[in-house]
C-alpha positions as CSV (number, residue, x, y, z in Angstrom):
1,M,85.7,139.0,143.6
2,T,84.5,135.6,142.5
3,R,81.1,136.2,144.2
4,T,80.6,139.5,142.4
5,S,81.7,138.1,139.1
6,R,79.4,135.2,139.5
7,Q,76.5,137.4,140.3
8,I,77.2,139.7,137.3
9,A,77.5,136.6,135.0
10,G,74.3,135.2,136.4
11,W,72.3,138.5,135.9
12,V,73.7,138.9,132.4
13,A,72.7,135.3,131.5
14,L,69.2,135.8,132.9
15,A,68.7,139.1,131.1
16,A,69.9,137.5,127.8
17,Y,67.7,134.5,128.4
18,L,64.6,136.8,128.9
19,V,65.4,138.8,125.8
20,M,65.7,135.6,123.8
21,G,62.5,134.3,125.2
22,A,60.7,137.5,124.0
23,F,62.2,137.1,120.5
24,Y,61.1,133.4,120.4
25,Y,57.6,133.9,121.7
26,F,56.7,137.2,120.1
27,S,58.5,137.0,116.8
28,I,60.2,133.8,115.8
29,K,57.7,131.2,116.7
30,P,54.6,133.1,115.4
31,G,56.6,133.9,112.3
32,A,57.3,130.3,111.7
33,G,53.8,129.0,111.9
34,G,54.1,128.1,115.6
35,L,57.0,125.7,114.9
36,W,60.0,125.5,117.3
37,P,63.5,126.5,116.1
38,P,66.1,123.7,115.7
39,D,68.0,124.6,118.9
40,F,65.0,123.4,120.9
41,H,65.0,119.9,119.5
42,L,66.5,117.9,122.4
43,R,66.9,114.7,120.3
44,G,68.1,116.2,117.2
45,Y,66.5,116.7,113.8
46,D,66.9,116.1,110.1
47,V,66.0,118.0,106.9
48,A,62.5,116.5,106.8
49,S,61.7,117.5,110.4
50,I,63.3,120.9,110.5
51,G,62.5,121.9,106.9
52,P,59.0,123.2,107.7
53,F,60.4,125.6,110.3
54,V,63.0,127.0,107.9
55,Q,60.5,127.3,105.0
56,A,57.8,128.9,107.2
57,L,60.0,131.7,108.6
58,N,58.6,135.0,107.4
59,D,61.0,138.0,107.0
60,E,60.5,139.4,110.4
61,A,61.0,136.0,112.1
62,R,64.0,135.3,110.0
63,A,65.6,138.6,111.0
64,S,64.8,138.0,114.6
65,Y,66.2,134.5,114.6
66,A,69.5,135.9,113.0
67,V,69.7,138.5,115.8
68,V,69.2,135.8,118.5
69,L,71.8,133.4,117.0
70,Q,74.4,136.1,116.3
71,R,74.0,138.2,119.4
72,W,71.7,137.3,122.3
73,D,72.4,133.6,122.4
74,R,76.1,134.2,122.2
75,L,75.8,136.6,125.2
76,F,73.7,134.0,127.0
77,I,76.1,131.1,126.3
78,V,79.2,132.9,127.4
79,S,77.7,134.4,130.5
80,F,75.9,131.2,131.5
81,A,79.1,129.1,131.1
82,L,81.0,131.7,133.1
83,W,78.3,131.5,135.8
84,I,78.6,127.7,136.0
85,A,82.4,127.9,136.2
86,L,82.4,130.6,138.8
87,S,79.7,128.9,140.8
88,G,81.8,125.8,141.0
89,W,85.0,127.6,141.8
90,R,85.5,126.6,145.4
91,G,87.9,124.2,147.2
92,G,89.1,121.0,145.7
93,G,90.3,119.8,142.3
94,L,86.7,119.2,141.1
95,R,86.4,122.9,140.4
96,Y,88.7,122.4,137.4
97,V,86.3,119.7,136.1
98,V,83.3,122.0,136.6
99,A,85.1,124.9,134.8
100,G,86.2,122.6,132.0
101,L,82.7,121.2,131.5
102,A,81.3,124.8,131.4
103,V,83.9,125.7,128.7
104,L,83.0,122.5,126.8
105,Y,79.3,123.4,127.0
106,G,80.0,126.9,125.8
107,L,82.1,125.9,122.9
108,I,79.6,123.3,121.7
109,D,76.7,125.7,122.0
110,L,78.5,128.4,120.1
111,A,79.4,125.8,117.4
112,E,75.8,124.8,117.3
113,N,74.7,128.4,116.7
114,A,77.1,128.7,113.8
115,A,75.9,125.4,112.3
116,I,72.3,126.4,112.6
117,Y,73.0,129.8,111.0
118,Q,74.7,128.0,108.1
119,F,71.7,125.8,107.2
120,V,69.0,128.5,107.9
121,F,70.6,131.5,106.3
122,V,73.7,130.6,104.1
123,T,73.0,127.2,102.5
124,P,69.3,126.5,103.2
125,L,68.6,123.0,104.4
126,D,72.0,121.6,103.2
127,P,71.7,118.0,104.5
128,A,75.3,117.9,105.8
129,A,74.9,121.2,107.6
130,V,71.6,120.1,109.1
131,D,73.2,116.8,110.3
132,L,76.2,118.6,111.9
133,A,73.9,121.1,113.6
134,S,71.6,118.3,114.8
135,H,74.6,116.4,116.4
136,L,75.8,119.7,118.0
137,T,72.3,120.3,119.4
138,M,72.3,116.9,121.1
139,A,75.8,117.4,122.3
140,K,74.9,120.9,123.6
141,F,72.1,119.4,125.8
142,A,74.3,116.5,127.0
143,S,77.2,118.8,127.9
144,L,74.9,121.3,129.6
145,Y,73.2,118.6,131.7
146,L,76.5,117.1,132.6
147,S,77.9,120.5,133.6
148,V,75.0,121.3,135.8
149,L,74.9,117.9,137.4
150,V,78.6,118.0,138.3
151,L,78.2,121.5,139.6
152,I,75.4,120.4,141.8
153,W,77.3,117.4,143.0
154,H,80.4,119.6,143.7
155,M,78.4,122.2,145.6
156,R,76.8,119.6,147.8
157,R,80.2,118.3,148.9
158,P,81.6,119.7,152.1
159,G,84.5,122.1,151.9
């Protein structure tokens, strides 16, 4: 059961990732003057650094970005976090740590999407919303890397 569920979660995550990639490369990035969206900024951002992206978005890119944030990235986040948790669900107590870190990553990434949506679509470039989203973006990457590292370490252990 776990193996099948893990495979389904992995395939759904991969499919969602590929669809998002198509949106990013064929609609969002070209419609934003070649600038990268905020959720790709590993070290965070501020109003001055992300403002050009938000201001450059044309209508098609803006609509595509909304679809990614509200649908495809949510599907990716949930399925990928589930895949991490199920991949680490094997003997030993460390499986609870892997699952907990996967849930933490998922929650942070979902919160980041909501924060980015807020400053792109609801209150354009509100400094407080940008600051919150920036911190969530950095926390997303940190929690993702930690989840994957602990998963790898757990999978390499005998048992």
